[in-house]
C-alpha positions in Angstrom: 10.4 -26.1 0.2 8.0 -28.9 -0.1 6.0 -29.2 3.3 3.7 -32.1 4.8 2.1 -30.4 7.9 0.4 -33.4 9.1 3.3 -36.0 9.8 2.7 -38.9 12.3 6.1 -39.2 13.8 7.3 -39.7 17.2 8.4 -36.9 19.1 12.1 -36.3 19.2 14.2 -36.0 22.2 15.9 -32.5 22.8 19.3 -32.4 24.8 17.6 -31.3 27.9 15.5 -34.8 27.8 12.5 -32.7 27.1 10.5 -34.5 24.1 9.6 -32.1 21.3 6.8 -32.7 18.6 7.6 -32.7 14.7 5.1 -30.4 13.3 6.0 -30.6 9.8 8.5 -32.5 7.1 9.8 -31.7 3.9 12.6 -31.1 1.6 15.0 -28.2 1.0 17.3 -27.3 -2.0 20.7 -26.0 -1.1 21.5 -25.2 -4.8 21.3 -26.9 -8.4 23.1 -29.8 -6.7 22.0 -30.6 -3.1 18.5 -31.3 -1.8 17.7 -32.8 1.6 14.7 -34.7 2.0 12.6 -35.7 5.0 13.7 -32.6 6.9 11.9 -32.4 10.4 10.7 -29.3 11.6 10.8 -29.4 15.4 9.6 -25.6 17.0 10.7 -27.1 20.4 14.4 -27.2 19.5 16.4 -24.0 20.0 19.0 -25.3 17.7 19.2 -26.4 14.2 20.9 -30.2 13.9 21.6 -32.0 11.0 22.6 -35.9 10.7 26.0 -36.2 9.1 25.3 -39.9 8.1 21.8 -39.2 6.8 23.2 -36.2 4.8 26.2 -37.8 3.2 24.3 -41.2 2.5 21.1 -39.2 0.7 23.6 -36.7 -1.1 26.3 -39.0 -1.8 28.8 -36.4 -0.5 31.5 -35.8 1.9 31.4 -33.4 4.6 34.6 -31.3 5.6 34.1 -29.3 8.9 36.0 -26.2 9.9 35.4 -24.0 13.1 32.4 -22.0 11.9 31.4 -23.8 8.6 31.5 -26.8 6.5 31.7 -27.8 2.8 29.5 -30.6 1.2 31.5 -32.1 -1.9 29.6 -34.3 -4.3 31.6 -37.7 -4.5 30.5 -38.2 -8.1 31.6 -34.6 -9.7 34.2 -33.6 -6.9 32.0 -30.1 -6.8 
């Protein structure tokens, strides 16, 4: 993961309506095909959240959800 420890971004609103500070931004490599950029680290959050719209736009993929997992499929290669 590439990390920037000094982001100057506005805090995020949590489901509890509290505000939490973003302490780092970076990128995460899932595998040889998928890398998410501009990932936000919010230590005040108790859950990991993912924007489906941002993920599908950035990775040019589709997402299929199941009860406890999901599939990311590249639109160009069908993988």
